[in-house]
C-alpha positions in Angstrom: -44.5 -87.5 73.1 -41.6 -85.4 74.0 -39.0 -85.2 71.2 -36.4 -83.3 73.1 -33.0 -85.1 73.5 -32.4 -87.0 76.6 -29.3 -85.9 78.5 -27.5 -88.4 80.6 -27.8 -87.8 84.3 -24.6 -86.9 86.2 -24.1 -88.0 89.7 -23.7 -85.1 92.0 -21.5 -87.1 94.3 -18.6 -87.3 91.8 -18.4 -83.6 91.2 -16.5 -82.8 94.4 -14.0 -85.5 93.7 -13.3 -84.3 90.1 -13.2 -80.7 91.3 -10.8 -81.6 94.0 -8.6 -83.4 91.6 -8.7 -80.6 89.2 -7.7 -78.2 92.0 -4.8 -80.3 93.2 -3.5 -80.7 89.7 -3.8 -77.0 89.0 -2.0 -76.3 92.3 0.9 -78.7 91.5 1.2 -77.2 88.0 1.4 -73.7 89.6 4.1 -74.8 92.0 6.1 -76.5 89.2 5.9 -73.3 87.2 7.1 -71.2 90.1 10.1 -73.5 90.6 10.9 -73.5 86.9 10.6 -69.8 86.8 13.3 -69.6 89.5 11.5 -68.3 92.4 14.2 -67.3 94.8 12.1 -67.8 97.9 11.3 -71.4 97.1 14.7 -72.5 95.5 16.9 -74.7 97.8 19.9 -73.0 99.3 23.5 -74.3 99.3 23.0 -75.9 102.7 20.1 -77.9 101.5 22.0 -79.0 98.4 25.1 -80.0 100.5 22.8 -82.1 102.8 21.2 -83.8 99.8 24.7 -84.8 98.5 24.7 -82.5 95.5 28.1 -80.9 96.5 31.3 -82.9 96.7 33.2 -82.4 99.9 36.8 -81.4 99.4 39.8 -82.6 101.3 41.8 -80.0 103.1 45.6 -80.1 103.3 46.8 -80.8 106.9 47.6 -77.7 108.8 50.7 -78.0 111.1 50.3 -76.9 114.7 53.3 -75.3 116.3 54.3 -77.1 119.5 55.8 -75.7 122.6 59.3 -74.2 122.8 60.5 -77.2 124.8 59.3 -79.6 122.1 60.9 -77.6 119.4 64.2 -77.6 121.2 64.1 -81.3 121.8 63.3 -82.0 118.2 66.1 -79.8 116.9 68.7 -82.1 118.6 67.9 -85.1 116.3 65.3 -83.8 113.8 63.9 -87.3 114.0 61.2 -88.3 113.2 60.0 -86.0 110.4 57.8 -83.2 111.6 55.7 -81.0 109.3 56.0 -78.0 111.5 59.8 -78.1 111.4 61.2 -75.7 108.7 64.4 -77.7 108.1 62.6 -81.1 108.0 60.2 -79.8 105.3 62.9 -78.0 103.3 65.4 -81.0 103.4 63.3 -84.1 103.6 59.7 -83.5 102.4 58.6 -85.8 99.6 55.7 -83.7 98.5 52.1 -84.9 98.4 52.0 -88.7 98.4 49.1 -90.3 96.4 49.6 -93.6 98.0 52.3 -95.7 99.6 53.1 -99.3 98.6 54.3 -101.1 101.7 57.0 -103.6 101.1 57.3 -106.6 103.2 60.4 -107.2 105.2 62.7 -109.6 103.5 64.5 -112.1 105.7 67.9 -113.4 104.6 69.4 -116.7 105.7 72.8 -115.1 105.4 73.4 -111.6 106.6 74.2 -109.1 103.8 76.4 -106.1 104.2 76.1 -103.5 101.4 78.8 -101.1 100.4 78.8 -98.2 97.9 80.4 -94.9 97.1 78.4 -91.7 97.1 79.3 -88.0 96.8 78.8 -84.6 98.4 78.2 -81.9 95.9 77.1 -78.3 96.2 73.5 -79.5 95.7 73.7 -82.2 98.4 74.4 -85.9 98.6 74.3 -87.9 95.3 75.0 -91.3 94.1 77.2 -92.0 91.1 74.5 -91.8 88.5 72.9 -88.7 90.1 76.3 -86.9 90.2 77.0 -87.6 86.6 73.6 -86.2 85.7 74.2 -83.2 87.8 77.6 -82.5 86.2 76.2 -83.4 82.7 78.9 -86.0 82.2 78.9 -89.4 80.6 79.8 -92.7 82.4 83.1 -93.2 80.5 86.8 -92.6 81.0 86.5 -89.0 80.2 83.7 -88.6 82.8 85.8 -90.4 85.5 88.8 -88.1 84.8 86.6 -85.0 85.2 85.2 -86.3 88.5 88.7 -87.0 89.8 89.7 -83.5 88.8 86.7 -82.0 90.7 87.6 -84.0 93.8 91.2 -82.7 93.7 89.8 -79.2 93.4 87.5 -79.8 96.5 84.3 -79.3 94.5 83.2 -82.9 95.0 83.7 -85.0 98.2 83.7 -88.7 97.9 82.1 -90.8 100.7 81.6 -94.5 101.6 78.6 -96.2 103.1 78.4 -99.5 104.8 74.9 -100.9 105.7 73.4 -104.0 107.2 70.3 -105.2 105.4 69.0 -107.1 108.6 69.4 -104.7 111.5 69.2 -101.6 109.1 72.4 -100.2 110.8 74.3 -97.8 108.6 77.8 -96.3 108.7 79.0 -93.5 106.5 82.2 -91.5 106.3 84.2 -89.2 104.0 87.3 -90.8 102.5 90.3 -89.8 100.5 91.2 -91.1 97.0 89.1 -93.6 95.2 90.0 -97.2 95.8 92.5 -98.6 98.3 94.3 -95.6 99.8 97.7 -95.6 101.3 96.6 -95.2 104.9 93.9 -97.8 104.4 91.4 -95.6 106.2 88.5 -97.0 104.1 89.4 -100.6 104.8 89.8 -100.0 108.5 86.4 -98.2 108.5 84.7 -101.3 106.9 86.4 -103.6 109.4 85.4 -101.6 112.4 81.8 -101.4 111.1 81.5 -105.1 110.6 83.2 -105.8 113.9 80.6 -103.5 115.7 77.9 -105.6 114.1 79.3 -108.8 115.6 78.4 -111.2 112.7 80.4 -114.3 112.0 79.0 -115.2 108.5 78.3 -112.4 106.0 77.9 -111.6 102.3 79.6 -108.4 101.2 77.4 -106.9 98.4 78.5 -104.1 96.1 78.3 -102.9 92.6 80.8 -103.8 89.8 82.6 -100.5 89.8 86.4 -101.2 89.6 87.4 -99.0 92.5 84.7 -100.6 94.7 85.8 -104.1 93.7 89.3 -103.3 94.7 88.2 -102.0 98.0 85.9 -105.0 98.7 88.7 -107.4 97.8 91.1 -106.0 100.3 88.4 -105.9 103.0 87.2 -109.5 102.4 90.8 -110.7 102.7 91.1 -109.0 106.1 87.7 -110.2 107.3 88.4 -113.9 106.5 91.0 -113.9 109.2 88.4 -113.2 112.0 85.1 -114.4 110.5 83.9 -117.9 109.7 82.5 -117.2 106.2 82.8 -114.2 104.0 81.5 -114.2 100.4 81.2 -111.5 97.8 78.2 -110.6 95.7 78.3 -107.9 93.0 75.6 -106.3 90.8 75.9 -105.2 87.3 78.4 -102.4 86.6 76.8 -99.0 87.5 73.3 -100.6 87.9 71.8 -98.8 90.9 68.5 -100.7 90.6 70.3 -104.0 91.3 71.8 -102.4 94.4 68.6 -100.9 95.7 69.0 -101.8 99.4 72.2 -99.7 99.6 70.7 -96.9 97.5 67.8 -96.7 99.9 70.2 -96.2 102.8 72.1 -93.5 100.9 68.8 -91.6 100.3 67.9 -91.8 104.0 71.3 -90.5 105.1 71.0 -87.8 102.5 67.7 -86.5 103.8 68.8 -86.3 107.4 72.2 -84.9 106.5 70.5 -82.0 104.6 68.3 -81.3 107.6 71.1 -81.2 110.2 73.3 -79.1 107.9 70.6 -76.5 107.2 69.7 -76.2 110.9 73.4 -75.7 111.8 73.8 -73.1 109.1 70.8 -71.2 110.4 72.3 -71.0 113.8 75.7 -69.6 112.7 74.3 -67.6 109.8 76.8 -68.9 107.2 76.8 -71.4 104.4 79.2 -74.2 105.1 81.4 -75.4 102.1 81.2 -79.1 101.3 85.0 -79.5 101.8 85.0 -78.2 105.3 85.9 -80.9 107.9 82.8 -80.3 110.0 80.7 -81.8 107.3 82.8 -85.0 107.4 81.9 -85.3 111.1 78.3 -84.4 110.4 78.0 -87.3 107.8 79.4 -89.8 110.3 77.1 -88.5 113.0 74.0 -88.6 110.7 74.5 -92.4 110.2 75.1 -92.9 113.9 72.0 -90.9 114.8 69.8 -93.1 112.5 71.2 -96.2 114.3 70.1 -94.7 117.6 66.7 -93.2 117.0 65.2 -94.8 113.8 62.8 -97.6 114.7 62.0 -100.3 112.2 58.8 -102.2 111.7 59.6 -104.4 114.7 59.7 -101.3 116.9 63.5 -101.6 117.6 66.3 -99.4 116.5 69.5 -100.8 114.8 71.4 -99.9 118.0 69.1 -102.0 120.2 69.0 -104.8 117.7 72.8 -105.2 117.7 73.6 -104.2 121.2 70.6 -105.8 122.9 69.8 -102.6 124.7 68.7 -99.0 123.9 71.2 -96.2 123.7 71.3 -94.7 127.1 73.5 -91.7 126.5 72.4 -88.1 126.2 72.5 -86.0 123.0 73.0 -82.4 122.1 72.5 -80.6 118.7 75.4 -81.2 116.3 77.8 -78.3 116.2 76.8 -76.6 119.5 79.3 -75.6 122.2 79.3 -78.0 125.1 81.4 -78.6 128.2 82.8 -81.9 129.4 84.7 -83.1 132.4 88.4 -83.7 132.0 89.9 -87.1 133.1 91.0 -87.4 136.7 93.7 -90.0 135.9 96.4 -90.4 133.3 99.2 -88.1 132.0 96.9 -85.3 131.1 95.5 -85.2 134.7 99.0 -85.2 136.2 100.2 -82.4 134.0 97.1 -80.3 134.8 97.4 -80.6 138.5 94.6 -80.6 141.1 94.2 -76.8 141.3 93.3 -76.2 137.7 89.9 -76.2 136.0 88.2 -79.6 135.7 86.2 -79.0 132.6 86.7 -77.8 129.0 84.7 -76.4 126.1 84.4 -77.7 122.6 82.1 -78.2 119.6 79.9 -81.4 119.9 80.7 -83.6 116.8 78.7 -86.7 117.7 79.5 -90.1 119.2 82.4 -92.6 118.8 80.3 -95.8 118.4 83.3 -98.0 119.0 83.9 -96.9 122.6 80.6 -95.1 123.3 82.1 -91.7 124.0 81.2 -88.1 122.9 83.5 -86.3 120.4 84.4 -82.7 120.7 86.5 -80.4 118.5 89.0 -78.2 120.4 92.0 -76.1 119.4 94.3 -79.1 119.9 92.1 -81.5 117.8 89.5 -84.0 118.6 88.8 -85.0 122.2 86.7 -87.8 123.6 84.8 -87.9 126.8 82.0 -89.8 128.5 80.4 -86.7 129.9 78.3 -84.0 128.2 77.0 -80.7 129.6 75.1 -78.2 127.5 75.3 -74.4 127.9 72.6 -71.8 127.7 71.1 -71.3 124.2 72.7 -67.9 123.7 76.2 -69.4 124.2 75.8 -72.6 122.1 76.7 -71.4 118.6 80.2 -70.1 117.8 81.0 -69.3 114.2 84.7 -68.8 115.0 85.1 -72.1 116.7 83.2 -74.1 114.0 85.1 -72.4 111.1 88.5 -73.2 112.9 87.9 -77.0 112.9 90.6 -78.6 110.8 90.7 -82.2 112.2 89.0 -84.9 110.2 87.9 -88.5 111.0 91.1 -89.8 109.3 93.4 -87.2 110.8 92.5 -86.2 114.4 95.5 -84.0 115.3 96.1 -81.2 112.8 97.0 -77.5 113.2 94.2 -75.0 112.7 94.0 -73.0 109.5 93.2 -69.4 110.2 92.2 -68.8 106.5 89.2 -71.0 106.6 86.1 -68.8 106.3 82.4 -69.2 105.4 81.8 -66.5 102.8 78.1 -67.1 102.0 75.5 -65.8 104.4 72.2 -67.5 105.3 69.3 -66.3 107.5 70.2 -66.7 111.1 67.6 -68.4 113.3 66.4 -66.4 116.3 66.7 -68.1 119.7 63.5 -69.4 121.3 61.7 -67.2 123.8 61.3 -68.9 127.1 58.6 -67.6 129.5 60.1 -66.5 132.8 57.9 -67.9 135.6 57.4 -65.8 138.7 59.3 -67.0 141.8 57.0 -68.6 144.4 57.5 -67.5 148.0 56.9 -70.2 150.5 
């Protein structure tokens, strides 16, 4: 009997399977070790990682594309709408990076609301009452009011008035004299003309509870009740700008476009314009009129088309440029001129008289109105001498020129655009 131990038999068919498994496991372990060891040849590159979603894609800031010279010249006339490639739009109206915009629904009013408020021109721009007090580091008390009045007398602050329609979004702005009801009643007449242009018969006049504004509104309402069916007053809390937000929004919009047009004008003449110079009073009025002409609302209509029932069909030029217009063929001026004299005249374009739809020009004799407008070549459009000599204001159209008015502070002057001269085709 054989006492040797019996060994279990091993199937030869399982050997290749076990051997193959061992070889695959060994190979996978080797590959894992190579990857862990940081083999540069087998490591995934940046493109593979980005395709796999391991790299977060960043958002690039929009890059403005400069348009053609013709598009730039057309935009410089109104500077509306805002364009990111326009230097003066960005410097004067840009709001910075916006993280989100909350859209407010349009509010419909059963009774039309006309908002009124004072605002101020300072060396830093256009400010409301609270903003101006903060800028001057003053308190809202009797002492602060006295200081503001002194600064206005010294021509360091210019007081303005805004009238805005909450329904059509029409806005009217002007520089005025003393605060409250002035002797010449220019402020009251301005309010009456604005409401007359709107053509409403029933309105609510809304303002803050500031004493000077209350006095002005009271006189205006008394005059309006003669021609309108119903006129009521509505006042917010004294010096509470948040309760008067509709008018404050219009002031902010006028301020942005005013800064843009002013900075562009200064770049063309190469001088800084003082805030007390009469041309800025004309610029403020034109800024509001320009918004009525070109600014479209959510319904796709401008304030001008909403009130007038048709679009503005006139032609525009850049504010402050030299233009020519045709003199009248009839009237005393035509008879004194005779039929052998020149039929056109030059002057500084100051905007539009929205009461009679005519262009306004500043000349040596004062302000002239005409229904014609002819632009001159770019090299002849900007005259520092003619602009600095303007002395007439919206409340005083005929005044002698003051030769002492100068612009002492220089600003970089904008170079004229280069127009490509096309070759003449021979037929």
